[in-house]
N, C-alpha and C positions, 0 to 999 in steps of 0.2 A: 720835250714831250716824253722821251725815253725815261727821264728821271721821274716824271709823274706816273708813268706805267709801273716803274719799279716801286714807287711808294704804294701804289694800289696793291701790288703783290705782297708787300710787307704787311699792310693792314689786313689783307685777307688771310695771310698765314698766321698772324697773331690772333685773329678773331675766330679761326676755325675751331679751336678746342672749347669755345665758350658756350656750347649748347647746354641748355638747362631743361630739366624734366620736372613736371609737376607731379610728384608722388609723395607718399607718406614718408616722414622723417621722424627721428626720435626727438621727443621733447624732454624726456627724463628717463633715467634708468636707476635701478637699485639692485645690487650695488652699483655705484657710479663708475665712470670710466677711470681705470687705473687707480681706483680707490684702495687704500690700505685699511683693513678692518681689524680691530682688536678682538672682536667676537665674530664667530662664523655665522653667516646669514642662513636663514632657513628657506629662503626662496629668492628667485630672480624675477623682477618685474620691469617691463619695458613699456613706456607710455609713448604714444604717437600723437602727432598734431591733427590726425584725422582717423576715422574709423578704418580698421583693417580686419581681415579674416585670418584666423589662426590656423596653422598647420599642426598635425599631430606631433611633428618633430620641429616645431617652430622655435624652440630654445634648446640648445645643447650646451652643457657645461662640462669641460674637460679639466682634469688635473694634468700635471706635467708628464705623467706616464700615459696619457690618452684614455684614461678611464672616464666613461660618461656617467655623470652624476645627477642630471636633471630628470624629473618625472612629473607626470600629471600636468602636461602643458595645456593651458586653457585660456579663454578670452576673459577680459575683465574691464571694468570702467565703461560699460556700455559699448564695448567693441573698440575702444581707443587704447587698449593695453593688452599685452599677452603676459602670462605668468606661468612659472614652473616651480614646483617644490624641489628642494635640495636634500640629498642625504647629508649626514653629518660631515662637515668639512674639517679636516685637520689643518695644521699650519702649512701654508704653501701658496703657490701662485696658480691662478685658474683662468681659463679661457672661456668666454661666452660667445657662441655663434648663434645668430638668430635670423629668422626669415618670416615674412608675413606677406599676404596678398593685399596690395594697396588698392584704393578705390578706383584708380585709373586702369586696373587690370594687370598691373605688372607686379612681379614678385620682388620685393625689396629685401635686402640682406645686409648683414654687417657683422663685425667682430670687435670685441674689446676684452680687456683683461682686468682682473682685480686680485688683490692679495689678502690672505688671512695671516696677520701678524708678520708679513713680509712685504717688501716693495713689489708692486706689480710690474712686469716687463712691458715694453712698448708693444703695440699690436703687431708690428712687423716680426716680433719674436713669439707670437702666439702659437699655441699648440697646433700643428698641422702645416705651418708655414715652413717652406723648405730653405728659405734664405736666398742670398744672391746667386744667380745662375750665370752661365757663360754668356747668355744674351745680355745680361746687365753689365758684364765686364766689357763687352764690345761697345755698348752704348756709353759707358763711362769713358772709354778711350776716345770715342768720337766727340764726346762733350769736351774732353781735354783738348782735342785738336781745335775745336771751335773756339775755346778760350784762348788758345795760343794765337789763332788768327786775329782775334779781336784785340787782346791785350798786347801781344807782341807786335802786331801790325801797327796799332796806334802809337805805341812807344817808339817804334822804329821811325815812323813818319815825323814825330815831333822832335825827337832827340838827335837823330842822325842825318836828317835831310834838311836842305834849306827851306825857307818859307814857301818859295814858289818852285814847283817842279813841272816837268813836261806833262801834258795831258795823257800821253801814252801810259805813264806810270800811274797817274791819278785814277784813270778808269779801272785799271786792274786792282789797285789798292782798295778803292771803295767797293768794288765787286767782291773781293775776298773778305774784307772786314764785315760788310753788311750781310753777305752770304753766311759767314761764320756765326754772326749774332742770331740771325733768324733760324738757322739750322740748330744752333745750340738751344734756343728756346723750345723748339719742337722736340728735340732729343730729350731735353729735361722733362717735358710733359710725358713722353712715352716711357721714360725710366720710372717716373713717379707712378704711372698707371700699372706698369708691370710689377713694381714692388707692392702696390696695394692689392693687385689681383692675386699675387702669391699669398699674401696674408689672409685675404678673404676666401681663397680656395673656391672660386666660382668660375664656371664657363663664361665665355665672352658675352653671350646674350644676357645672362643674369648679372654679370659684372656691371653692365651699363646702368643698372639701378641699385648698385651697391652703395652703402653709406661710406663715403670717403672722408668725412669730417674728422674721425679719429686720427687719420694719417696726415691730413693737411694742417691741423692745429694742435695735435697731441704728440707729435714726434719731432725730434731734432731734424730728421731727414725731411719731413713734410714742411716744417716751418722754413727751413733753408730753401726748399723748392719754391714756395710761394714768394718769398722775398727776392730770390734770384730771378725768378721768371718776370715779376713786375719790374725789377730793377734793370734787367737787361733789355726789356722793352723800351725803357727810357734811354738807355745807352744807344739803342738802335736809332731812336729819334734824333739824338744829338749828333750821331755820325751822319745821318742823312741830311740834317740841317747844315753841317759843315760842307757837305758835297754840294748842296743846293745853293747856298749863299756864298761859297768859296771863302768863308771866314774860318780858316782851318784851325787856328790856335784857339779862337774864342769858344769853339764847340768841342774840339778834340781833347783839350786838356781836362775839362769836366768829365768827358766820357772815359778818359783813361783813369782818373782818380776814382770815379764811381765803379768802374770795372774791377779795379784792384780791391776796392772795399767789398764788392759783392763776392769776389772769389773767396773771401774769408768764410763765407757760408759753408763751403765744403770742409774747411778746417774745423769749424765750430760744430759740425754734425758728424764727424768721422771718428776714427780710433783715437786720434790725438786729443779729443775732447771728452770721450766717454770711458775709455779703457784705462785702468790703473797702470802706471802712475801718471795719469794725465794731469795737466796743469795749464795755467795761462802761458807758460813758456813753451810747452809742447804745441799748443794751439798756434802761437806766434811762429814757431819753427816750421810747422806744417804750411802756414800761409806763405812764409818766405820761400819755402821749397817750391810750392805751386807757382807763385808769382815769378820766381827766377826761371823756372822751366818754361813757363808760357812766353816770357819775353825773349828767351833764347831761341826756342823752337819757332815762334812766330817771326822773330827777326831774321832767322835763316831763310824763311819763305820769302820775306820781302826783299832781302838782299839778292836772292836768286831772280826775283822779278826785276830788280834794278839792272842786273846783268843782261836780262833778256830784252828790256825795253829802252833803257837810257844809257848808252855807252859813255856819255860824258860824265855820269855820276858814279861809274864803276869804282874808280880808284878811291875817291874820298869816302864813299859809303863803305867800301871794304875795309879801309884803314880804321875808320871809326868803329865799325862793328868788331874788327879783330882785336881792338883794345877793350871793348866792352864785354865780349863773349867770355873770356877767362874769368872775369869778375862774376858774371851770372852763373857760370858753371861752378865756380868756387863756392858761391852761396848755396847753390843746389846741393853740392857735395857735403858742405859743412852741416847744413840743416838735416840732410838725409842721414848722416852718420850720427848726429845727436838723437834723432828719432829712433834710429836702429838700436842704439844703446838702451834707450828707454823701453823699447818693445821686446827686446830679446833678453830674457832673464839670465841666460848664460851664453858665453861665447860659442859653446858647442851647438847651440840652436841654429847657428848659421849653416851647418852641414848635416844636422840631424832632423830638421823640420822642413816641411814644405814651404812655409813662410820664409825661412832662411834661404832656401834654394832660390826662390824668386828674387829675394833681396840681393843675393850674390850676382845674379844676372843683371839686375838694375845697376848695382855699383860698378860692375864691369863696363856696362855701356856708358855710364857717366864718365868713368875714367878714360874710355876711348874717345869720348867727345872732348874731354879736356885736352888730351894729347893732340886731337885733330885741330882744335882751336889754336894750340901752341904752334903747330906746323904752319897754319895760315899766317900767324902773326910773325914768326921768325924766319920762315922760308919763302912763303908765297908773296907776302907783302913787298919785300925789296925787289922782286922780279916782275911785279904786276904790269909795269909799263912796257915790257919787252913784247915783240911780235909773237902772236900765237898763244900767249899765256892765258888770255881771257877765256878762250874756249875750254882749256883744261881746268880753269878755276870753276867754271859752271858745273862741270862734272863733279869736282871735289865738293862744292857747296851742296849739290844734290845728294851726295853721299852722306855728308854731315847732317843734312836735314832728315835723311832716312834714319840715322842713328837717333836724332831727337824724337822722331815719331815712335821709334821703338822704345825709348825711355818712357814716353807717355803711355804706351801700351802696357809695359810692365807695371807702371805706377797704377794703372786702372785695375790690374789684377790684385795688387797689394792692397788697394783701398777696400776692396770687397773681401779680402782674406782676413781671417781672425789670427792675430798674433799668438804666439805660445802663451799659455797661462802661467802665471807666476806661482811657485809653490807656496802653500799656506804657511804663514809664520808659525814656528814652533812655540807653544805656550812657555812662559818663563819658568813655571814650576817643572814642566816636563824636561826642559833643557837643563835645569839645575839637577834633576834626578839622574840624568845621563852622565853628568860629571861625577 
């Protein structure tokens, strides 16, 4: 009965954000979303799927300096479109912010970008958007923690524990993994909405009727959000079926493989995929970095659960994890160093830039974790069977777990931080003239 109640809570949590509103939406725009134009347009036209009422400031067009360029905003196409004339546009990127009164009485709004002889930025980089905030850093950290509980927890259960374990551990295991998955989905939705609200620059009441389609299907961040949200909903179902049917390996192995694949969405939408000199190798390194960190941190949580719930499994689980942890931390460190070399144009950026300072903190914490894991493997493991040692090990595991959570926290700040820009290459002719 309790499992059915838990299933009901999962379904309710996943269905909560799915409310839909019947209001006007864009059917066509000119210039189009993120369109690159070789000739400057003379006006902006936005068509809707139903009649709307125009506001005097219904269309605003900004250049990168924030100068407003739209004028003579008016209705067109029998009330199904709004139009604004444009001043002469030089080469550059432009932001369009629009609003109109929908037939249901709500003000609908949106934002998109276009470029004149240059590539248009994503709407999250539109003029007026402030970029990632401290709130987003915290949400990203919580999302990483949820990933660690899911990926690390499932991997620990499959690789380091026997097929059958006491129910005392199983209850806590499924509670933590399912709780992490559901919380991760909700945190991802909140983070997406906060990023979209920042780009739209709307108060909450107006934001409810904002056009989010450019963010969901027009940005790497949005596409990753959609795929990961739907994918982790499926992972949640697989984990629940494993708990309900007690067919652990039949459902948890697919859940683990799918979770690791979905985690690549963060690598394919972050700095390693979009900032130069990004490549398939940098994306792979970022994925290895995140996967190793998740399995290590989540494994520490599960090992602590074993020490608290199943005394008979303490030694075998500790021995297995003590052998695996240095490998995971080594992968984490190797991938992190590779990405650091790519993202820092000069070694001095480590101590002269904010990004470098945060990176030093992260590398220090990873080094501490590696030393802690070595201490467990070479010092604690041989003494584990002695009286009174298990209690001290619980405290040591809690300390290493805290270091792992701190690594994830610093990683969250790094993900939302812009690496130092690389100096522009010197033209060949100019370099030859200097000689």
